[in-house]
C-alpha positions in Angstrom: 22.8 -5.0 19.5 23.0 -1.4 18.3 24.8 -0.4 15.1 25.6 2.9 13.5 23.5 3.2 10.3 25.1 4.1 7.0 21.9 4.8 5.1 18.5 6.2 6.2 15.5 4.1 5.6 11.9 4.9 4.7 9.1 4.0 7.1 5.3 3.6 6.6 2.4 2.0 8.4 -0.5 0.0 7.0 -3.8 0.9 8.7 -6.7 -1.5 8.8 -9.7 -1.4 11.2 -8.7 -1.8 14.9 -5.3 -3.4 13.9 -4.1 -6.4 12.0 -4.9 -8.9 14.7 -8.5 -10.0 14.5 -9.1 -9.6 18.2 -7.5 -6.2 18.5 -10.9 -4.4 18.7 -11.3 -6.0 22.2 -8.2 -4.3 23.6 -8.8 -1.8 26.4 -7.5 1.2 24.4 -9.2 0.2 21.2 -12.0 2.4 19.8 -14.4 -0.1 18.2 -17.3 2.4 18.5 -15.4 4.9 16.3 -14.1 2.6 13.5 -16.5 4.2 11.1 -15.9 7.8 12.0 -13.7 10.4 10.4 -12.1 11.3 13.8 -10.8 7.8 14.3 -8.9 7.8 11.0 -7.7 11.4 11.4 -6.3 10.6 14.8 -4.4 7.6 13.4 -2.9 9.5 10.5 -2.0 12.5 12.6 -0.2 10.2 15.0 1.7 8.7 12.1 2.7 12.2 11.0 4.0 13.0 14.5 6.4 10.1 13.9 7.6 11.7 10.6 6.6 8.6 8.7 6.7 8.7 4.9 3.2 7.6 4.4 0.2 5.6 5.6 -1.7 3.0 3.5 -5.4 2.4 4.2 -6.6 -1.1 3.5 -9.8 -1.8 1.5 -11.6 -4.6 -0.4 -14.9 -5.3 -2.1 -16.0 -7.9 0.4 -16.3 -8.2 4.2 -13.2 -9.2 6.0 -12.9 -13.0 6.4 -10.7 -15.5 8.2 -10.9 -17.7 5.0 -9.0 -15.2 2.8 -10.7 -15.8 -0.6 -14.2 -16.6 0.6 -16.6 -15.3 3.2 -17.0 -16.7 6.7 -19.8 -16.4 9.2 -17.8 -15.1 12.2 -19.4 -12.3 14.3 -16.6 -12.0 16.8 -14.3 -10.0 14.5 -14.5 -6.6 12.9 -16.6 -6.7 9.8 -17.3 -3.7 7.6 -15.2 -0.9 6.2 -15.4 2.7 5.1 -14.1 3.4 1.6 -10.4 3.9 1.7 -10.2 6.6 -1.0 -12.9 8.7 0.8 -11.1 8.2 4.1 -7.9 9.5 2.5 -9.7 12.5 1.1 -11.1 13.3 4.5 -7.8 13.0 6.5 -5.4 14.5 4.0 -6.3 18.1 4.6 -5.9 17.6 8.3 -2.2 16.7 7.8 0.7 18.6 6.2 3.6 16.3 5.3 2.7 12.6 5.4 1.7 10.7 2.3 -1.7 9.1 2.1 -2.1 5.9 0.0 -5.6 4.3 -0.1 -6.1 0.8 -1.5 -8.4 0.2 -4.5 -9.5 -3.0 -6.1 -8.8 -2.7 -9.9 -10.3 -5.9 -11.1 -14.0 -4.9 -11.2 -13.7 -1.1 -11.3 -13.1 1.5 -14.0 -9.7 3.3 -14.3 -11.4 6.6 -15.4 -13.2 6.9 -12.1 -10.2 6.0 -10.0 -7.9 8.3 -11.9 -9.9 11.4 -11.1 -10.4 10.3 -7.5 -6.7 10.0 -6.9 -5.9 13.1 -8.9 -8.4 14.9 -6.6 -6.7 13.4 -3.6 -3.4 14.7 -4.8 -4.9 18.2 -5.2 -6.5 18.2 -1.7 -3.3 16.9 -0.1 -1.1 19.3 -2.1 0.9 16.5 -3.6 0.9 13.7 -1.0 -1.3 11.1 -2.7 -0.8 7.6 -4.0 -2.8 4.5 -4.7 -2.3 0.8 -3.8 -3.8 -1.3 -6.5 -5.2 -4.7 -5.6 -6.3 -7.6 -7.8 -9.5 -9.5 -6.8 -9.7 -13.3 -6.9 -12.8 -13.7 -4.8 -16.0 -15.1 -6.4 -18.2 -13.2 -4.0 -16.6 -9.9 -5.1 -17.3 -10.8 -8.7 -21.0 -11.3 -8.0 -21.3 -7.7 -6.8 -20.8 -6.6 -10.5 -22.0 -9.5 -12.6 -19.5 -8.8 -15.4 -17.3 -11.9 -15.1 -17.2 -15.2 -13.3 -14.3 -16.4 -11.2 -12.9 -19.9 -11.9 -13.1 -22.4 -9.1 -9.5 -22.3 -8.0 -8.2 -23.4 -4.7 -7.1 -21.0 -1.9 -3.6 -22.3 -2.0 -3.5 -21.5 -5.8 -4.4 -17.9 -5.4 -3.8 -16.5 -2.0 -0.1 -16.0 -2.4 -0.2 -14.9 -6.0 -2.9 -12.3 -5.7 -1.5 -10.2 -2.9 -4.1 -11.6 -0.4 -3.2 -13.0 3.0 -1.7 -16.4 2.3 -2.4 -19.6 4.0 1.1 -21.0 3.3 3.0 -19.0 5.9 4.4 -19.8 9.2 3.8 -17.6 12.2 7.2 -16.0 11.5 6.1 -15.2 8.0 8.3 -17.8 6.3 6.9 -19.4 3.2 5.9 -23.0 3.9 5.5 -23.9 0.2 6.8 -22.7 -3.1 6.1 -19.3 -4.6 4.7 -20.5 -8.0 0.9 -20.8 -7.8 -1.2 -23.2 -9.7 -3.8 -21.7 -12.0 -1.2 -19.2 -13.2 -2.6 -18.4 -16.6 -5.8 -17.0 -15.1 -3.8 -15.2 -12.4 -1.5 -13.7 -15.0 -4.5 -12.4 -17.0 -5.7 -10.6 -13.9 -2.3 -9.0 -13.4 -2.0 -8.1 -17.0 -5.3 -6.3 -16.7 -4.0 -4.5 -13.6 -1.0 -3.3 -15.5 -3.2 -2.0 -18.3 -5.3 -0.3 -15.6 -2.3 1.5 -14.2 -1.2 2.6 -17.7 -4.6 4.1 -18.2 -4.4 5.9 -14.8 -1.0 7.3 -15.7 -2.1 8.5 -19.2 -5.2 10.2 -17.8 -3.1 12.0 -15.1 -1.0 13.3 -18.0 -4.0 14.2 -20.2 -3.9 17.8 -18.9 -0.6 19.6 -19.3 0.6 21.5 -16.3 -0.3 24.9 -17.7 -3.6 23.9 -19.4 -5.6 26.2 -17.0 -5.3 29.8 -18.1 -8.0 31.5 -15.9 -7.8 34.7 -17.8 -10.9 36.8 -16.8 -10.1 39.6 -19.3 -10.2 37.3 -22.3 -12.7 34.8 -20.9 -10.4 31.8 -21.4 -10.3 29.4 -18.5 -8.4 26.5 -20.2 -6.2 26.1 -23.3 -8.0 23.3 -25.1 -4.8 22.5 -27.1 -3.2 21.3 -23.8 -5.9 18.7 -23.1 -5.1 15.4 -24.8 -7.0 12.3 -25.8 -5.1 9.3 -24.5 -6.7 6.9 -27.0 -5.8 3.8 -25.0 -6.8 0.6 -26.7 -5.9 -2.7 -25.1 -7.1 -6.2 -24.3 -9.0 -5.0 -21.3 -9.8 -1.3 -21.7 -10.6 1.2 -24.4 -10.4 4.7 -22.9 -10.4 7.9 -25.0 -10.0 10.6 -22.4 -9.0 13.3 -21.5 -9.6 13.4 -17.8 -11.9 16.0 -16.4 -9.5 16.7 -13.5 -6.4 18.9 -14.0 -3.0 17.2 -13.8 -2.1 16.3 -10.2 0.4 18.4 -8.3 2.9 15.5 -8.3 2.3 15.0 -12.0 2.0 11.3 -11.3 0.7 10.2 -7.8 2.5 7.2 -6.5 1.4 3.7 -7.5 2.0 0.8 -5.1 1.3 -2.9 -5.0 1.6 -5.8 -2.6 3.3 -8.8 -4.1 4.1 -12.3 -2.9 5.0 -14.2 -6.1 6.5 -14.0 -9.5 3.4 -12.7 -11.4 2.7 -9.7 -9.0 6.5 -9.1 -8.8 6.2 -8.4 -12.5 3.4 -6.0 -11.9 5.6 -4.1 -9.4 8.5 -4.1 -11.9 6.3 -3.0 -14.9 3.9 -0.5 -13.3 4.6 0.6 -9.7 6.7 3.1 -7.9 6.6 1.1 -4.6 6.3 -2.6 -4.1 5.4 -4.2 -0.8 6.9 -7.7 -0.2 6.8 -10.1 2.7 10.3 -11.6 3.2 10.9 -14.1 6.0 14.5 -12.9 6.4 17.5 -11.2 4.7 18.2 -14.0 2.2 14.6 -14.1 1.2 14.6 -10.4 0.7 17.7 -10.6 -1.5 16.1 -13.3 -3.7 12.8 -11.3 -4.1 14.7 -8.1 -4.9 16.8 -9.9 -7.5 13.6 -11.2 -9.2 12.0 -7.7 -9.1 15.1 -6.0 -10.5 15.4 -8.5 -13.3 11.8 -8.0 -14.2 12.2 -4.3 -14.0 15.1 -4.5 -16.5 13.0 -6.6 -18.8 10.2 -4.0 -18.7 12.7 -1.3 -19.8 12.7 0.4 -16.3 16.2 -0.5 -15.2 17.1 3.2 -14.7 14.0 4.1 -12.8 13.7 4.0 -9.0 11.2 1.4 -7.8 11.2 1.3 -4.0 10.8 -2.1 -2.4 9.4 -2.1 1.1 9.3 -5.0 3.5 6.0 -5.7 5.3 6.0 -6.8 8.9 3.1 -7.2 11.4 4.4 -5.8 14.7 3.6 -6.4 18.4 5.8 -3.9 20.2 6.5 -3.3 23.9 9.5 -2.0 25.9 9.6 -5.4 27.5 9.8 -8.1 24.8 8.0 -10.5 27.0 5.1 -8.2 27.3 4.8 -8.1 23.6 4.7 -11.9 23.4 2.2 -12.0 26.3 -0.1 -9.5 24.5 0.0 -11.6 21.3 -0.8 -14.7 23.3 -3.8 -13.0 25.0 -5.1 -11.8 21.7 -4.6 -15.2 20.1 -6.6 -16.8 23.0 -9.5 -14.3 22.4 -9.5 -15.1 18.7 -9.5 -18.8 19.3 -6.4 -19.4 17.1 -2.7 -18.5 16.8 -2.4 -15.4 14.6 -0.5 -15.9 11.3 0.0 -13.7 8.4 1.3 -13.4 4.9 3.9 -11.1 6.4 6.5 -12.0 9.1 5.0 -11.5 12.6 7.4 -9.7 14.9 7.0 -9.6 18.7 9.6 -7.7 20.7 11.0 -4.3 21.7 11.4 -1.2 19.5 15.2 -1.7 19.8 15.0 -5.3 18.6 12.8 -4.3 15.7 15.3 -1.6 14.8 18.0 -4.2 14.6 15.9 -6.3 12.3 15.0 -3.4 10.0 18.7 -2.5 9.7 19.5 -6.1 8.8 16.8 -6.2 6.1 17.8 -2.7 4.9 21.4 -4.0 4.4 19.9 -6.8 2.3 18.7 -4.1 -0.1 15.2 -3.0 1.0 14.7 0.7 0.9 12.0 0.9 3.4 9.4 -0.9 5.6 5.7 -0.9 5.9 4.7 -1.9 9.4 1.3 -3.3 10.2 0.4 -2.4 13.8 -1.2 -5.5 15.4 -3.4 -3.4 17.6 -4.5 0.2 17.2 -3.6 2.7 18.6 -1.1 0.9 20.8 1.3 -0.5 18.3 1.2 2.6 16.2 2.2 4.7 19.2 5.0 2.2 19.9 6.2 2.9 16.4 6.0 6.6 16.4 7.1 7.3 20.0 9.7 4.5 20.6 10.8 2.9 17.3 11.3 6.2 15.5 13.5 7.8 18.3 15.5 4.6 18.4 16.1 4.7 14.6 16.9 8.4 14.9 19.6 7.7 17.5 21.2 5.3 15.1 21.1 7.9 12.3 18.7 5.6 10.3 15.7 7.9 10.1 14.9 11.5 9.5 14.5 14.1 12.3 12.3 16.4 10.2 10.3 16.2 7.0 12.5 17.2 4.2 10.0 17.6 1.3 6.5 18.8 0.8 5.4 16.0 -1.6 5.3 12.2 -1.3 7.5 12.0 -4.3 10.0 14.3 -2.7 10.0 12.3 0.6 10.9 9.2 -1.4 13.5 10.9 -3.6 11.4 10.5 -6.8 11.4 13.2 -9.5 8.3 14.8 -10.7 7.9 13.2 -14.2 7.5 15.2 -17.4 4.1 15.1 -19.1 4.2 12.6 -21.9 1.9 14.6 -24.1 3.5 18.0 -23.7 5.3 19.4 -26.7 9.1 19.3 -26.3 
């Protein structure tokens, strides 16, 4: 079925290792010997930019990848090990011109001052195309890297869905198999309240330099106007940060903040603190229900008039022949020793069939989609070279980049500095 689109959609890809299927590194066109090289990541992001995508996200964590979601495993037949996502982003951003770059950072055990200047720097080196995906950590092994807190002994089913981690309670199609309200919610809520404070500190530090704080006047010897650097004096339950930052205000004013959310508590984080939320609906009705929950929480947070994009996440196996996509997934499942499932809906089919699904979900209210290529580079190239042209034929996707910043691509204004005099 082909329909004429009435509204363009936004499109992004989530990059992780050799792809989101654990056996993807064994595919003939995979590059497992290059996973820890700059060239590999630059090639992927450059390919995404050829497809005119809004942005890429780069996955990261504070622990080795694991098939057990919130605890380590002993497997040696799957990719283990990562490069730092923020540093990858800083390396690839100057090699591109238009696409946004959003690395992932765990905010549970790290300090907002350090991350604020790293993302401000990324926005400078990308000339205004940076963002950050914040992630909450619920893993005990990650807590032991720092020794500052202990993690309660909660069950995987209590935490996986709530914390933005791959959830056990999903069918292969991505449909929830149990309710969305996790047990252990008081402790989970505390983590997400901490994440909201973390984002608030980031945003205040990005504003702690006014736009014209740098004078650079050689004749008078004045490089900065000290009156235009501001203490943020943040005092909260989780952080006390004086500021100001040591990095000038980013080109976008505020780099984009994103978060993955599967349940009520993280939906509230998206509504309170984020510019983009990634959700994992099983279908159009599910998407509408999640959107209604986020919009209600957004209104409660006093952000009803602000644009908060909500993107749907899907894992994709794409081929011109839908049967070939299904066969490829089956082959990878056999190599992995188990059928692949995900927190997100798993799609196998043709680019045209995926375009139909994206338009259906767009009509349910989603403003964009973040696709997770099952195998890299194959499924990424199916997105950029086949799905994008199909969407363009339907009038559902851009034919050229229309803005020079990530905020511009997403139709978001450059915010005023909260500390600047009126």
